[in-house]
C-alpha positions in Angstrom: 80.0 -71.4 -28.0 80.1 -67.9 -29.5 77.5 -65.3 -29.1 74.4 -65.5 -31.4 75.1 -62.9 -34.1 71.3 -62.3 -34.7 70.4 -62.2 -31.0 73.1 -59.5 -30.5 71.1 -57.2 -32.9 67.7 -58.4 -31.8 66.7 -55.0 -30.3 67.4 -53.1 -33.6 65.6 -55.8 -35.7 62.5 -55.7 -33.4 62.4 -51.9 -33.6 62.8 -52.0 -37.4 60.0 -54.6 -37.8 57.7 -52.5 -35.7 57.3 -50.4 -38.8 55.8 -53.4 -40.6 52.8 -54.4 -38.6 51.1 -56.2 -41.5 54.1 -58.4 -42.1 54.2 -59.3 -38.4 50.5 -60.3 -38.5 51.2 -62.5 -41.5 54.1 -64.2 -39.6 51.8 -64.9 -36.6 48.9 -66.2 -38.7 50.8 -68.4 -41.2 54.1 -69.3 -39.6 52.8 -69.2 -36.1 49.7 -71.2 -37.2 47.3 -69.0 -35.4 43.8 -69.3 -36.9 42.2 -66.6 -34.7 41.6 -63.1 -36.1 44.9 -61.4 -35.2 44.5 -57.6 -34.8 48.1 -56.7 -34.1 51.5 -58.3 -33.6 55.0 -57.4 -32.3 58.4 -59.0 -32.6 59.9 -59.2 -29.1 63.1 -61.2 -29.9 64.9 -62.9 -32.8 67.9 -65.2 -33.0 69.4 -67.6 -35.5 66.9 -70.3 -34.5 63.7 -68.3 -34.7 61.7 -65.3 -33.6 59.4 -64.6 -30.7 56.2 -62.7 -31.3 53.3 -61.4 -29.2 49.9 -60.7 -30.7 46.4 -59.7 -29.9 43.2 -61.0 -31.3 40.0 -59.1 -32.1 37.8 -58.6 -29.1 40.7 -59.1 -26.6 43.5 -56.9 -25.3 45.3 -59.8 -23.6 48.6 -60.4 -25.5 49.5 -63.9 -26.5 52.9 -65.4 -27.4 54.1 -67.5 -30.3 57.5 -68.8 -31.3 58.3 -69.1 -35.1 61.2 -71.5 -35.7 63.6 -71.0 -38.7 64.0 -74.1 -40.8 66.9 -74.3 -41.4 68.4 -71.9 -38.7 70.1 -68.7 -39.9 73.8 -69.1 -40.6 74.5 -65.5 -39.7 73.1 -61.9 -39.5 73.4 -61.4 -43.3 70.7 -64.1 -43.8 68.1 -62.2 -41.7 66.7 -59.9 -44.4 66.4 -62.4 -47.3 64.9 -65.0 -44.9 62.3 -62.6 -43.4 61.4 -61.3 -46.9 61.0 -64.8 -48.2 58.8 -65.8 -45.3 56.7 -62.6 -45.7 56.2 -63.4 -49.4 55.1 -67.0 -48.8 52.9 -66.1 -45.9 51.1 -63.4 -47.8 50.6 -65.7 -50.8 49.2 -68.5 -48.7 46.9 -66.1 -46.8 45.6 -64.7 -50.0 47.0 -61.2 -49.3 49.0 -61.1 -52.6 49.0 -63.0 -55.8 51.5 -65.9 -56.1 54.5 -65.1 -58.4 54.5 -66.7 -61.8 57.0 -69.5 -62.5 58.6 -69.3 -65.9 61.7 -71.5 -65.7 62.2 -75.3 -65.4 64.7 -76.9 -63.1 65.4 -80.0 -61.0 67.8 -81.0 -58.3 70.6 -82.8 -60.0 72.2 -84.7 -57.1 68.9 -86.1 -55.8 67.9 -87.0 -59.4 71.1 -89.0 -59.8 70.5 -90.7 -56.5 66.9 -91.4 -57.4 67.9 -92.8 -60.8 70.4 -95.1 -59.1 67.8 -96.5 -56.6 65.1 -96.9 -59.3 67.6 -98.6 -61.6 68.4 -101.1 -58.8 64.7 -101.7 -58.3 64.1 -102.3 -62.0 67.1 -104.6 -62.2 66.0 -106.7 -59.2 62.5 -106.9 -60.6 63.9 -108.1 -63.9 66.1 -110.6 -62.0 63.0 -111.9 -60.2 60.9 -112.1 -63.4 63.3 -113.2 -66.1 66.0 -115.2 -64.6 63.9 -118.2 -63.6 62.3 -118.5 -67.1 65.2 -117.6 -69.3 68.4 -119.4 -68.4 70.4 -117.3 -70.8 69.8 -114.2 -68.6 70.8 -115.9 -65.4 74.4 -114.7 -65.3 73.3 -111.1 -65.8 70.9 -111.2 -62.9 73.0 -113.1 -60.4 73.6 -110.1 -58.3 69.9 -109.2 -58.3 69.0 -112.7 -57.2 71.6 -112.5 -54.5 70.1 -109.2 -53.2 66.6 -110.6 -53.2 67.7 -113.7 -51.3 68.3 -111.5 -48.3 64.9 -109.7 -48.5 61.3 -110.8 -47.7 59.4 -112.1 -50.7 57.0 -109.1 -50.6 59.7 -106.5 -50.9 59.5 -105.9 -54.6 55.7 -105.5 -54.7 55.8 -103.2 -51.6 58.6 -101.1 -53.1 56.7 -100.5 -56.3 53.5 -99.8 -54.4 55.2 -97.2 -52.3 56.9 -95.7 -55.3 53.7 -95.3 -57.3 51.7 -93.9 -54.4 54.5 -91.5 -53.3 55.2 -90.2 -56.8 51.5 -89.8 -57.6 50.8 -87.7 -54.5 53.9 -85.6 -55.2 52.8 -85.1 -58.8 49.3 -83.9 -57.6 51.1 -81.5 -55.2 53.3 -80.1 -58.0 50.4 -79.8 -60.3 48.6 -77.7 -57.7 51.8 -75.5 -57.4 51.9 -75.2 -61.2 48.3 -73.9 -61.3 48.8 -71.5 -58.4 52.0 -70.1 -59.9 50.6 -70.0 -63.5 53.4 -72.2 -65.0 51.5 -72.8 -68.2 50.7 -76.1 -70.0 54.2 -77.0 -71.3 56.2 -76.0 -68.2 53.5 -77.5 -65.9 53.6 -80.8 -67.8 57.4 -80.9 -67.5 57.3 -80.5 -63.7 54.3 -82.7 -63.2 55.4 -85.6 -65.4 59.0 -85.3 -64.1 57.6 -85.6 -60.5 55.3 -88.5 -61.5 58.2 -90.6 -62.9 61.1 -89.4 -60.7 59.5 -87.8 -57.7 61.5 -85.6 -55.2 64.1 -84.1 -57.5 61.4 -82.3 -59.5 59.4 -81.3 -56.4 62.6 -79.6 -55.1 63.2 -78.0 -58.5 59.6 -76.6 -58.6 60.0 -75.1 -55.1 63.3 -73.6 -56.0 61.8 -71.9 -59.0 59.0 -70.6 -56.8 61.5 -69.2 -54.3 63.4 -67.6 -57.2 60.2 -66.0 -58.5 59.4 -64.7 -55.1 62.8 -63.1 -54.8 62.5 -61.5 -58.2 59.0 -60.2 -57.3 60.3 -58.7 -54.1 63.3 -57.0 -55.8 60.9 -55.5 -58.3 58.8 -54.1 -55.5 55.7 -56.1 -56.4 
């Protein structure tokens, strides 16, 4: 395996980040999940998989350590700055240090939407096969495949699948609604994201998070 391109420049990055103590404290508190009152923090090492930080809490001079893992790992040195800036922005938002950026655009993840539509179509088809084929003989040829699929599954599969779908999409929709409020998406845009998530789930959740990340980057570039 080749050398870690980020670890090779760890010393320089740690020295650079020493000029941003507030950012390091936000990393420790939010990404390091440290609930104590952190008074100071220092980056001691960084590589493509994560960064090591030491910190002190109020009332104690004994340094503690925390490892913040990058998810996903950095592909190279060129990803260090945008990743750290994005993490800084999210940490400060969640900690109430800055106002969350406003989302003004709508979007969704097309590949996952197509996959979701395919799976939901199969579920609707099998449900129709189970409900219609026994009562209406003229529909039997159209639902032969669905009946065949259901013959290999337990009888409770359809009910359970719909139950999981409804619960999962409802919880995701509540999560997205909360994001819309926090990021001031407005009534129309918020309704698009929330209803899209309620009916189709994950693709619209991903779309909302992408728009939030885009708004964060725009905010950072504007120096806000």
